[in-house]
C-alpha positions as CSV (number, residue, x, y, z in Angstrom):
1,M,89.8,97.3,95.1
2,T,90.0,101.1,95.8
3,R,93.8,102.3,95.2
4,P,95.2,104.4,98.0
5,N,97.2,107.4,96.9
6,L,100.8,107.1,96.7
7,P,102.7,108.1,99.7
8,P,104.1,111.5,99.9
9,V,107.7,112.0,98.8
10,N,110.3,111.1,101.8
11,G,113.2,113.4,101.5
12,P,114.6,115.2,98.3
13,L,114.3,113.1,95.1
14,V,117.1,114.9,93.2
15,G,120.6,115.3,95.0
16,G,124.0,113.9,95.3
17,A,125.7,116.1,92.7
18,A,127.0,119.7,93.0
19,T,125.9,122.6,90.6
20,G,127.8,122.5,87.3
21,E,129.2,118.8,87.8
22,Q,128.3,116.7,84.7
23,T,127.7,113.0,84.5
24,H,126.5,110.5,81.8
25,F,122.9,109.8,80.7
26,G,123.6,106.8,78.6
27,Y,126.3,108.0,75.9
28,Q,125.2,111.6,76.5
29,T,127.0,114.0,78.8
30,V,124.4,116.0,80.9
31,A,124.5,118.3,83.7
32,A,124.3,116.0,87.0
33,S,121.2,118.0,88.1
34,E,119.2,117.0,85.0
35,K,120.0,113.1,85.0
36,A,117.4,112.2,87.6
37,G,114.6,113.9,85.6
38,K,115.9,112.2,82.4
39,V,115.9,108.9,84.1
40,A,112.6,109.6,85.4
41,E,111.1,110.3,82.0
42,V,112.5,106.9,80.8
43,F,110.8,105.0,83.3
44,H,107.6,106.9,83.2
45,S,107.4,105.7,79.7
46,V,108.3,102.1,80.1
47,A,106.5,101.4,83.3
48,A,103.2,99.8,82.0
49,K,105.3,97.3,79.8
50,Y,108.2,96.9,82.2
51,D,107.3,93.2,83.1
52,I,106.6,92.0,79.5
53,M,109.7,93.7,78.3
54,N,111.8,92.2,81.2
55,D,110.6,88.6,80.2
56,L,111.3,89.4,76.3
57,M,114.8,91.1,76.9
58,S,116.0,88.3,79.1
59,L,114.2,85.3,77.9
60,G,112.9,84.8,81.2
61,I,116.3,84.4,82.8
62,H,115.9,87.6,84.8
63,R,113.7,85.4,87.3
64,L,116.7,83.0,87.8
65,W,118.9,85.9,88.4
66,K,116.5,87.2,91.0
67,R,116.1,83.7,92.5
68,F,120.0,83.4,93.0
69,A,119.8,86.9,94.9
70,I,117.2,85.5,97.2
71,E,119.3,82.5,97.9
72,L,122.3,84.7,98.9
73,S,120.3,87.0,101.0
74,G,120.3,85.1,104.1
75,V,116.9,86.7,105.0
76,R,114.9,85.4,108.0
77,P,111.5,85.5,109.7
78,G,111.0,88.6,111.5
79,Q,113.7,90.7,109.6
80,R,113.4,94.2,107.9
81,V,114.0,94.4,104.2
82,L,114.5,97.6,102.0
83,D,114.2,96.8,98.2
84,I,115.5,99.9,96.5
85,A,114.4,100.6,92.8
86,G,112.0,97.9,93.4
87,G,110.0,98.3,90.4
88,T,107.1,95.8,89.9
89,G,107.7,94.0,93.1
90,D,109.3,90.7,92.3
91,L,112.0,90.7,94.9
92,A,109.6,92.3,97.4
93,K,107.0,89.8,97.0
94,A,109.6,86.9,97.6
95,F,111.1,88.7,100.7
96,S,107.5,89.3,102.1
97,R,107.1,85.5,102.1
98,E,110.5,85.0,103.8
99,V,110.2,87.5,106.7
100,G,106.7,86.4,107.3
101,P,104.1,88.4,109.5
102,S,106.7,89.5,112.1
103,G,108.9,91.0,109.5
104,H,108.6,94.0,107.1
105,V,109.5,94.8,103.7
106,I,109.7,98.3,102.1
107,L,109.4,98.6,98.2
108,A,111.1,102.0,97.4
109,D,111.4,103.7,93.9
110,I,112.3,107.1,93.0
111,N,109.9,106.9,90.0
112,S,106.1,107.2,91.0
113,S,105.0,105.4,88.0
114,M,107.0,102.4,88.7
115,L,106.1,102.6,92.3
116,Q,102.3,102.8,91.3
117,V,102.7,99.7,89.1
118,G,104.5,97.8,91.8
119,R,102.2,98.7,94.4
120,D,99.0,97.7,92.4
121,R,100.6,94.6,91.5
122,L,101.3,93.5,94.8
123,L,98.0,94.7,96.3
124,D,96.1,92.6,93.5
125,Q,98.3,89.7,94.7
126,G,97.4,90.0,98.3
127,V,100.7,91.1,99.3
128,H,100.3,93.9,101.9
129,G,100.2,92.8,105.5
130,N,103.8,93.2,106.1
131,M,104.6,95.5,103.1
132,G,105.4,99.2,102.9
133,F,105.8,101.5,99.9
134,V,108.0,104.6,99.8
135,Q,109.0,107.1,96.8
136,A,112.7,107.7,97.7
137,N,116.0,108.4,96.2
138,A,118.8,105.9,96.9
139,E,121.2,108.9,97.2
140,C,119.6,110.1,100.3
141,L,117.3,107.4,101.9
142,P,114.8,108.7,104.3
143,F,115.2,106.2,107.0
144,E,117.0,106.0,110.6
145,P,120.4,104.7,110.8
146,G,120.3,100.9,111.1
147,S,116.8,100.4,110.2
148,F,117.3,97.3,107.9
149,D,118.8,93.7,108.1
150,L,119.0,93.5,104.2
151,I,119.1,96.0,101.4
152,T,118.7,95.1,97.8
153,I,118.9,97.1,94.6
154,A,118.3,95.0,91.4
155,F,118.9,96.6,88.1
156,G,118.6,100.2,89.3
157,L,122.2,101.3,90.4
158,R,123.1,102.2,87.1
159,N,120.5,104.8,86.9
160,V,121.7,106.6,90.1
161,T,123.5,110.0,89.5
162,D,125.9,109.8,92.4
163,K,126.4,106.1,93.0
164,N,128.9,106.6,95.8
165,A,126.5,108.7,97.8
166,A,123.8,105.8,97.3
167,L,126.2,103.2,98.6
168,R,127.1,105.5,101.6
169,S,123.2,105.9,102.1
170,M,122.7,102.1,102.1
171,Y,125.5,101.5,104.4
172,Q,124.0,104.0,107.1
173,S,120.6,102.6,106.6
174,L,121.7,98.9,107.6
175,K,122.0,97.4,110.8
176,P,125.3,96.1,112.3
177,G,125.3,92.7,110.6
178,G,123.3,93.4,107.8
179,R,124.1,93.0,104.2
180,L,123.6,94.9,100.8
181,L,122.8,92.9,97.5
182,I,123.2,94.6,94.4
183,L,122.0,92.8,91.2
184,E,123.0,94.6,88.1
185,F,123.9,94.3,84.4
186,S,127.7,94.1,84.1
187,K,130.6,93.4,81.8
188,P,130.6,90.0,79.9
189,I,133.8,88.1,80.8
190,F,134.3,86.2,77.4
191,E,135.0,88.4,74.5
192,P,132.7,86.3,71.9
193,L,129.8,86.8,74.3
194,A,130.4,90.4,74.7
195,K,130.4,91.0,70.8
196,I,127.1,89.0,70.6
197,Y,125.6,91.0,73.5
198,D,126.5,94.3,71.9
199,A,124.7,93.3,68.7
200,Y,121.6,92.3,70.6
201,S,121.6,95.4,72.9
202,F,122.1,98.0,70.1
203,S,120.0,96.3,67.3
204,L,117.3,94.0,68.7
205,L,116.8,95.8,71.9
206,P,115.6,99.2,70.6
207,A,113.6,97.4,68.0
208,M,111.7,95.3,70.7
209,G,111.1,98.4,72.5
210,K,109.5,100.1,69.7
211,L,107.3,97.1,68.7
212,V,106.1,96.3,72.3
213,A,106.2,99.4,74.1
214,N,106.5,101.9,71.2
215,D,109.5,103.5,72.8
216,A,112.9,102.5,71.1
217,D,114.7,105.7,72.7
218,S,114.0,104.5,76.3
219,Y,115.5,101.1,75.6
220,R,118.5,102.6,73.6
221,Y,119.1,104.4,76.9
222,L,119.0,101.3,78.8
223,A,121.4,99.5,76.7
224,E,123.8,102.4,76.9
225,S,123.4,102.9,80.6
226,I,124.6,99.3,81.0
227,R,127.7,100.1,79.1
228,M,128.5,103.1,81.2
229,H,128.1,101.2,84.5
230,P,131.2,100.3,86.5
231,D,132.6,96.7,85.9
232,Q,132.7,94.1,88.5
233,D,136.0,94.8,90.2
234,T,135.3,98.8,90.3
235,L,131.8,98.4,91.9
236,K,133.5,96.0,94.5
237,D,136.0,98.8,95.1
238,M,133.2,101.2,95.5
239,M,131.5,99.2,98.0
240,T,134.7,98.8,100.1
241,D,135.1,102.7,100.0
242,A,131.6,103.2,101.2
243,G,132.5,101.2,104.3
244,F,131.2,97.6,103.4
245,E,133.3,94.5,104.3
246,R,133.8,91.1,103.0
247,C,132.6,92.3,99.7
248,D,132.4,90.1,96.7
249,Y,130.5,89.2,93.5
250,H,129.2,86.4,91.5
251,N,129.2,86.5,87.7
252,L,125.7,85.2,86.2
253,T,125.1,84.4,82.6
254,G,128.8,84.9,81.7
255,G,129.2,88.3,83.3
256,I,126.1,89.8,81.6
257,V,125.0,90.3,85.1
258,A,126.7,90.3,88.3
259,L,125.3,90.0,91.9
260,H,127.7,92.0,94.4
261,R,127.4,91.4,98.2
262,G,128.7,93.5,101.1
263,F,128.3,93.6,104.8
264,R,128.0,96.2,107.5
265,F,129.8,95.0,110.7
């Protein structure tokens, strides 16, 4: 199959932080204007091995987490869905089936390598009739207000420089009555589990990244980025501040992952 070129960038890919501001890149403190580029380097590096590493890192449990997200999505035939930081397309493929030929799904990612891998994978699997692909920044989504019935972002929000700006942009892009789902690594709610998880994240995960993807540093960053991400209640409050209503969350695997949900009315 001949591959079409990636679509042109829709809107600025770096934004949401004033000049001189600082933010976290894992445990490092960097200029906010530099974070997007540093995150891009990580995902350019890991894109080719992303699916294999997801299965190894989570022992395949990430598929169950995503299935739960689909169950809570409430998606119906004919609806429009935006999957932000859609990566290799697991959720987008499932939503394509759910919305059917009268609906539409857009897989969006800020990283061109991840977007290319996701698009190639879905095209190879015959998923294209109701699917679109857009390179876009979550902080400034290039869509008309009220464009989508459902927006999802799975394991991507922690890499966004200005999370509040991203949440506001997602809110504006939803139709009244639409919902946002955020699936993200979070804070374990049991202390013994947290200690085991720390040992795994900072010892086994970088070693696994080195062995499989020849890149220990990127997976060390990913572990650090999880620790710097807001906890469950803080993220829920951020969603409320962005305008979302009826916000709640579900802890999965003891809080290692949380699924947050909010509505625009």
